[in-house]
C-alpha positions in Angstrom: 15.3 13.0 11.2 11.6 12.5 10.8 10.1 15.7 9.5 6.5 14.7 10.2 5.7 17.9 12.2 6.7 20.0 9.1 4.5 17.9 6.9 1.5 18.0 9.3 1.8 21.8 9.5 1.7 22.0 5.6 -1.4 19.7 5.7 -3.1 21.9 8.3 -2.2 25.1 6.6 -3.4 23.9 3.0 -6.6 22.3 4.4 -7.7 25.1 6.7 -7.6 27.9 3.8 -11.3 29.0 3.0 -12.7 27.2 0.0 -14.7 30.1 -1.0 -12.1 31.9 -3.0 -11.7 28.8 -5.2 -8.0 29.5 -5.5 -5.5 26.5 -6.2 -2.9 26.2 -3.5 0.6 25.8 -4.9 2.9 24.3 -2.3 6.7 24.5 -3.2 8.9 22.1 -1.4 12.3 23.1 -0.4 15.5 21.6 -1.9 16.8 18.5 -0.3 15.5 15.2 1.2 12.4 15.3 3.3 11.8 12.2 5.2 8.6 11.7 7.1 6.4 9.0 8.6 3.5 11.2 7.8 2.3 11.9 4.2 0.9 15.0 2.6 -3.0 15.0 2.5 -4.7 17.7 0.6 -8.6 18.2 0.9 -8.5 21.2 -1.4 -7.1 21.6 -4.9 -3.3 21.7 -4.6 -0.3 21.4 -6.8 2.7 20.2 -5.1 5.9 21.6 -6.9 9.7 21.5 -6.7 12.4 22.8 -8.9 13.4 19.1 -9.4 15.5 19.2 -6.3 13.2 17.8 -3.6 13.1 14.2 -2.6 10.2 13.1 -0.5 10.7 9.8 1.5 7.6 8.4 3.0 8.4 5.9 5.8 5.0 5.5 7.5 3.1 2.4 7.9 -0.2 2.2 5.9 -1.5 5.4 4.5 -0.1 7.3 1.7 3.0 9.5 0.8 0.4 11.7 -0.9 -3.4 11.9 -0.8 -5.2 14.3 -3.0 -8.9 14.9 -2.7 -11.7 14.8 -0.2 -13.1 11.4 0.9 -16.6 12.4 0.8 -17.1 13.4 -2.9 -19.8 11.1 -4.3 -20.9 12.8 -7.5 -19.6 14.4 -10.7 -21.0 17.7 -9.4 -18.5 17.6 -6.5 -15.6 17.0 -8.7 -12.3 18.6 -8.1 -10.2 19.7 -11.0 -6.8 21.0 -10.0 -4.5 18.8 -8.3 -1.0 17.9 -9.5 2.6 17.2 -8.9 5.5 18.8 -10.7 9.3 18.2 -10.4 9.1 16.3 -7.1 10.9 12.8 -6.6 9.2 10.2 -4.2 11.0 7.4 -2.5 10.0 4.9 0.3 6.4 3.9 0.9 7.5 0.4 1.5 4.7 -0.2 4.1 2.2 2.2 2.5 -1.3 1.2 1.5 -0.6 3.1 -1.8 2.3 5.5 -2.6 -0.1 8.3 -4.1 -3.8 8.0 -3.7 -6.2 10.1 -5.8 -9.7 10.3 -4.3 -12.8 9.5 -6.5 -14.1 12.4 -8.6 -10.7 14.2 -8.7 -10.5 14.8 -12.4 -7.7 15.6 -14.4 -4.7 15.1 -12.1 -1.4 16.0 -13.6 2.0 14.6 -12.8 4.9 16.4 -14.6 8.5 15.5 -14.2 7.9 13.3 -11.3 10.4 10.7 -10.4 9.5 7.4 -8.5 12.8 6.0 -6.9 12.3 2.6 -5.5 8.8 3.8 -4.4 6.0 1.7 -3.3 5.0 -1.5 -1.4 6.7 -4.5 -2.9 4.9 -7.0 -0.7 1.1 -6.2 -1.0 -0.1 -7.1 -4.4 -3.0 -4.6 -3.9 -0.9 -1.8 -3.2 0.0 0.7 -6.1 2.7 3.3 -6.7 -0.3 5.7 -7.9 -3.8 4.6 -7.1 -6.8 6.5 -8.6 -9.9 5.6 -6.7 -12.4 6.1 -9.5 -14.1 8.5 -12.0 -10.6 10.1 -12.4 -10.9 11.3 -16.0 -8.1 12.8 -18.1 -5.2 11.8 -16.1 -1.9 13.3 -17.3 1.5 11.8 -16.8 4.1 13.9 -18.5 7.9 13.1 -18.5 7.7 10.9 -15.4 10.1 8.2 -14.5 10.1 5.1 -12.4 13.4 3.7 -11.1 13.1 0.4 -9.3 16.6 -1.0 -8.2 16.0 -2.4 -4.8 12.4 -3.8 -4.8 11.4 -6.9 -6.7 7.7 -6.0 -7.5 5.9 -2.8 -7.7 2.5 -2.2 -9.1 2.8 1.2 -10.9 -0.6 2.8 -11.8 -4.2 1.8 -11.3 -6.6 4.3 -12.6 -10.3 4.1 -12.2 -10.5 1.4 -9.7 -13.5 0.5 -7.7 -15.4 3.3 -6.0 -15.7 3.5 -2.4 -19.1 2.0 -2.3 -18.0 -0.9 -4.4 -19.2 0.3 -7.8 -16.8 -0.7 -10.5 
């Protein structure tokens, strides 16, 4: 069953917390298979974690399984520092724009013990498993794995792509 309502509730809960406390949100996924046509989308600094027993399957059209960072950050001064994923497995995203999207000026995103299982759009040559929009310095991938059994072609990581204003 599509668990999009639970994912939407997580997005709302995280994104409506006050920013004034500067606290990082730690969101722990439950054990098991979470299938959703809606992806996670966090506008505030968040770390998505699991004890390596959560599989998130994104079934939506367009969009992202996971989006980290606000859309309107345009300067280094607005940088966000603490975003990450630890111990979560991702699958699906066959029709996604990108599997995981990191907004511009999100610095030092960290992926630890993340598995990508047949994850990403195999048809769109401009689609990436993980796409970092730009000015994403100090990217950390620690003990991550990609398993591609079913799909013919997956672009894996594009870091420091073109900024939203077209600047390379």
